[in-house]
C-alpha positions in Angstrom: -0.2 -0.1 -0.1 1.3 3.7 -0.5 1.4 6.2 1.9 -1.9 8.0 0.7 -3.9 5.1 1.7 -1.8 4.9 5.1 -2.9 8.2 5.5 -6.3 7.6 5.0 -7.0 4.7 7.4 -4.9 6.6 10.4 -7.5 10.0 9.6 -10.4 7.0 9.7 -8.7 5.5 12.7 -8.2 9.3 14.0 -11.8 10.3 13.9 -13.2 6.7 15.5 -10.5 7.5 18.3 -11.6 10.7 18.8 -15.0 9.8 19.8 -14.4 6.8 22.0 -12.2 8.9 23.9 -9.2 6.6 23.2 -6.6 8.9 21.8 -3.9 7.5 23.7 -3.9 4.4 21.7 -4.0 5.9 18.4 -1.1 7.7 19.2 0.9 4.6 20.1 -0.5 2.3 17.7 0.4 5.3 15.2 3.9 4.9 15.9 4.1 1.6 16.2 2.6 1.7 12.2 4.6 4.4 11.5 7.8 2.3 13.0 7.2 -0.6 11.0 6.4 1.7 7.6 10.3 2.7 8.2 11.5 -0.8 7.9 10.0 -1.9 5.6 11.2 1.1 3.6 14.6 0.4 5.3 14.7 -3.5 4.3 13.7 -3.2 0.1 16.0 0.3 -0.3 18.8 -2.8 1.3 17.1 -5.2 -0.5 17.3 -3.8 -3.8 20.7 -1.7 -3.3 23.6 -3.2 -5.8 25.9 -5.7 -3.6 29.4 -4.4 -4.0 
């Protein structure tokens, strides 16, 4: 999925968490999602880099 889909999903979950008063959970899950996305991006970059 692209970053736009992640942003869209986070927006929907953020609005839901605002009304259900679960903002701390939303913030923690957002940090985990961002971290996993960065790890995935780094691994893909390393895999496509030419070996020396």
